[in-house]
C-alpha positions in Angstrom: -10.7 -11.4 60.6 -13.0 -9.8 58.0 -12.3 -7.9 55.0 -15.7 -6.3 55.0 -17.8 -5.2 58.1 -21.1 -7.1 57.3 -24.5 -5.9 58.6 -27.6 -8.0 58.9 -29.4 -5.6 56.3 -26.3 -6.0 53.6 -26.9 -8.1 50.7 -23.7 -9.9 49.4 -23.8 -11.6 45.7 -21.9 -14.6 44.9 -20.7 -14.6 41.4 -19.0 -18.1 40.1 -19.9 -21.1 37.8 -23.6 -22.4 37.4 -22.4 -25.8 39.0 -20.7 -23.9 41.9 -23.4 -21.4 43.0 -25.2 -23.8 45.5 -22.1 -24.7 47.6 -21.0 -20.9 47.6 -24.2 -19.6 48.9 -24.2 -21.9 51.4 -20.6 -21.4 52.5 -21.5 -17.7 52.6 -24.5 -18.3 54.6 -22.7 -20.0 57.2 -20.6 -16.8 58.1 -23.0 -14.4 57.5 -26.5 -13.0 58.8 -26.6 -11.1 55.4 -29.0 -11.6 52.7 -27.1 -14.0 50.2 -27.7 -14.5 46.8 -26.0 -16.6 43.9 -25.5 -15.3 40.1 -24.3 -18.1 38.0 -22.0 -17.9 35.3 -22.0 -20.2 32.1 -19.9 -23.5 31.8 -19.4 -25.3 28.7 -21.6 -28.1 28.7 -19.2 -30.8 28.2 -17.3 -29.8 31.3 -20.5 -30.1 33.4 -20.6 -33.8 34.2 -17.1 -33.8 35.5 -17.5 -30.7 37.5 -21.0 -32.0 39.2 -19.1 -34.8 40.3 -16.5 -32.8 41.8 -19.1 -30.5 43.4 -21.1 -33.1 45.0 -18.2 -34.1 47.0 -17.5 -30.8 47.6 -21.0 -30.3 49.1 -20.8 -33.7 51.0 -17.2 -32.5 52.6 -18.6 -29.4 53.8 -21.6 -30.8 55.3 -19.8 -33.2 57.3 
């Protein structure tokens, strides 16, 4: 079930936290042939170490 009918000439922007952009774009490209681009929102610096470690495990989970 698709919420939006996607065509190959369509452009999709993924807006998420800066540590999550890579994974969000990777997942979107898996499900569509459209042009996908990531837009990073700001994250407070004190949260980055924890978020980057968690995101690494999320990327590994999605790959395997």
